[in-house]
C-alpha positions as a Python dict, from the first residue, in 0.01 Angstrom:
ca = {
    (1, 'M'): (0, 0, 0),
    (2, 'S'): (-191, 80, -315),
    (3, 'R'): (-382, 404, -342),
    (4, 'L'): (-715, 223, -343),
    (5, 'R'): (-626, 15, -37),
    (6, 'H'): (-524, 335, 137),
    (7, 'R'): (-861, 493, 56),
    (8, 'L'): (-1037, 178, 176),
    (9, 'A'): (-846, 179, 504),
    (10, 'R'): (-911, 551, 549),
    (11, 'A'): (-1283, 510, 483),
    (12, 'A'): (-1303, 221, 730),
    (13, 'Y'): (-1131, 438, 992),
    (14, 'E'): (-1342, 750, 928),
    (15, 'D'): (-1677, 575, 890),
    (16, 'P'): (-1654, 216, 1013),
    (17, 'R'): (-2027, 156, 991),
    (18, 'G'): (-2042, 257, 623),
    (19, 'L'): (-1770, 31, 485),
    (20, 'A'): (-1785, -241, 749),
    (21, 'G'): (-2163, -251, 728),
    (22, 'S'): (-2155, -276, 349),
    (23, 'L'): (-1895, -551, 356),
    (24, 'A'): (-2087, -745, 621),
    (25, 'R'): (-2416, -709, 431),
    (26, 'Y'): (-2254, -814, 104),
    (27, 'V'): (-2098, -1126, 258),
    (28, 'A'): (-2422, -1217, 438),
    (29, 'L'): (-2627, -1174, 120),
    (30, 'R'): (-2388, -1384, -88),
    (31, 'R'): (-2411, -1660, 172),
    (32, 'S'): (-2793, -1653, 196),
    (33, 'L'): (-2916, -1593, -158),
    (34, 'R'): (-2930, -1958, -265),
    (35, 'E'): (-3188, -2030, 3),
    (36, 'A'): (-3375, -1703, -55),
    (37, 'L'): (-3407, -1772, -428),
    (38, 'S'): (-3544, -2119, -355),
    (39, 'R'): (-3822, -1962, -145),
    (40, 'E'): (-3906, -1645, -337),
    (41, 'P'): (-3920, -1541, -702),
    (42, 'L'): (-3655, -1304, -829),
    (43, 'D'): (-3899, -1015, -878),
    (44, 'D'): (-4008, -1035, -510),
    (45, 'L'): (-3647, -1019, -394),
    (46, 'L'): (-3581, -722, -621),
    (47, 'R'): (-3886, -540, -482),
    (48, 'K'): (-3752, -592, -129),
    (49, 'V'): (-3412, -452, -226),
    (50, 'D'): (-3569, -156, -405),
    (51, 'G'): (-3793, -83, -106),
    (52, 'R'): (-3513, -62, 150),
    (53, 'R'): (-3425, 270, 302),
    (54, 'R'): (-3104, 409, 154),
    (55, 'R'): (-2797, 484, 360),
    (56, 'R'): (-2590, 785, 273),
    (57, 'T'): (-2365, 747, -25),
    (58, 'I'): (-2002, 648, 5),
    (59, 'D'): (-1718, 692, -240),
    (60, 'P'): (-1782, 459, -538),
    (61, 'D'): (-1419, 344, -536),
    (62, 'V'): (-1449, 249, -170),
    (63, 'L'): (-1776, 67, -239),
    (64, 'R'): (-1614, -119, -531),
    (65, 'A'): (-1313, -206, -314),
    (66, 'G'): (-1541, -333, -38),
    (67, 'I'): (-1724, -559, -283),
    (68, 'E'): (-1393, -687, -422),
    (69, 'L'): (-1275, -755, -67),
    (70, 'G'): (-1597, -947, 3),
    (71, 'D'): (-1552, -1149, -317),
    (72, 'A'): (-1194, -1235, -223),
    (73, 'L'): (-1297, -1338, 127),
    (74, 'L'): (-1580, -1560, 3),
    (75, 'D'): (-1371, -1707, -279),
    (76, 'R'): (-1115, -1819, -22),
    (77, 'T'): (-1364, -1974, 219),
    (78, 'R'): (-1600, -2129, -37),
    (79, 'A'): (-1836, -2201, 252),
    (80, 'R'): (-2119, -2213, -1),
    (81, 'A'): (-2117, -2238, -373),
    (82, 'D'): (-2285, -1950, -549),
    (83, 'T'): (-2355, -1833, -900),
    (84, 'C'): (-2319, -1512, -1096),
    (85, 'L'): (-2684, -1440, -1006),
    (86, 'H'): (-2607, -1460, -633),
    (87, 'R'): (-2307, -1231, -675),
    (88, 'A'): (-2499, -985, -891),
    (89, 'L'): (-2797, -968, -653),
    (90, 'A'): (-2570, -906, -354),
    (91, 'R'): (-2375, -638, -544),
    (92, 'Y'): (-2699, -476, -658),
    (93, 'A'): (-2838, -467, -303),
    (94, 'V'): (-2523, -316, -151),
    (95, 'C'): (-2488, -58, -428),
    (96, 'R'): (-2853, 44, -395),
    (97, 'D'): (-2818, 63, -15),
    (98, 'H'): (-2554, 330, -67),
    (99, 'G'): (-2743, 529, -325),
    (100, 'A'): (-2552, 411, -631),
    (101, 'A'): (-2755, 400, -953),
    (102, 'A'): (-2707, 25, -991),
    (103, 'T'): (-2877, -190, -1253),
    (104, 'L'): (-2907, -568, -1243),
    (105, 'V'): (-2858, -717, -1589),
    (106, 'I'): (-2915, -1075, -1702),
    (107, 'G'): (-2814, -1189, -2047),
    (108, 'V'): (-2770, -1497, -2260),
    (109, 'E'): (-2489, -1589, -2492),
    (110, 'P'): (-2658, -1654, -2828),
    (111, 'S'): (-2381, -1882, -2954),
    (112, 'R'): (-2449, -2126, -2668),
    (113, 'V'): (-2831, -2128, -2661),
    (114, 'H'): (-2862, -2446, -2868),
    (115, 'Q'): (-2592, -2631, -2676),
    (116, 'A'): (-2679, -2859, -2385),
    (117, 'R'): (-2496, -2644, -2130),
    (118, 'D'): (-2581, -2480, -1801),
    (119, 'D'): (-2364, -2174, -1858),
    (120, 'I'): (-2543, -1998, -2141),
    (121, 'G'): (-2645, -1702, -1928),
    (122, 'H'): (-2479, -1449, -1703),
    (123, 'A'): (-2589, -1192, -1445),
    (124, 'W'): (-2399, -877, -1358),
    (125, 'V'): (-2444, -530, -1212),
    (126, 'E'): (-2379, -204, -1389),
    (127, 'V'): (-2316, 126, -1214),
    (128, 'E'): (-2346, 421, -1447),
    (129, 'G'): (-2335, 184, -1744),
    (130, 'V'): (-2012, 7, -1640),
    (131, 'A'): (-2007, -356, -1523),
    (132, 'L'): (-1907, -401, -1158),
    (133, 'P'): (-1645, -538, -1143),
    (134, 'P'): (-1539, -467, -1500),
    (135, 'E'): (-1585, -789, -1693),
    (136, 'A'): (-1647, -906, -2046),
    (137, 'V'): (-2023, -885, -2093),
    (138, 'D'): (-2032, -789, -2461),
    (139, 'A'): (-2088, -1151, -2566),
    (140, 'F'): (-2424, -1157, -2386),
    (141, 'T'): (-2757, -1037, -2520),
    (142, 'E'): (-2957, -869, -2246),
    (143, 'S'): (-3277, -1044, -2150),
    (144, 'L'): (-3354, -853, -1828),
    (145, 'R'): (-3256, -513, -1697),
    (146, 'H'): (-3375, -398, -1353),
    (147, 'P'): (-3476, -132, -1299),
    (148, 'T'): (-3579, -104, -1658),
    (149, 'A'): (-3403, 162, -1859),
    (150, 'P'): (-3330, 230, -2222),
    (151, 'R'): (-3087, -26, -2359),
    (152, 'V'): (-2744, 90, -2459),
    (153, 'D'): (-2631, -9, -2806),
    (154, 'R'): (-2276, -120, -2726),
    (155, 'S'): (-2187, -138, -3096),
    (156, 'L'): (-2183, 241, -3098),
    (157, 'W'): (-1881, 235, -2867),
    (158, 'S'): (-1681, -20, -3066),
}
């Protein structure tokens, strides 16, 4: 058993409501966001998430592992199709619920803007400036960051 899986199993045993609750909330959000976004604007949904009472924090690695477990579960069932925005909103909500300094980021890929394609944009979540899960987001130019914060010039780190 990997070290991370061991920590995940230990956290579930020691605090079943923390991990199990986060996983259940994440899965439920991923399954319901398509309908929610058809009824309410994005900024209203973000206000609701930001207004929720925070649970106590849990180990960030355990939170990340719980989200990855939820992704794997939903990817296998494919009960409902979802988009990067649905995944990012659910990740943002669960991270914020546990006190993580999460930021929802939406960006566009400039090289594809003038192409007749649906996949010119991408949404992701950053925790302490790192994409969750780690993914290639450097190709995207940020168009929205919530909550707003100073933009990081990624070219400084290249």
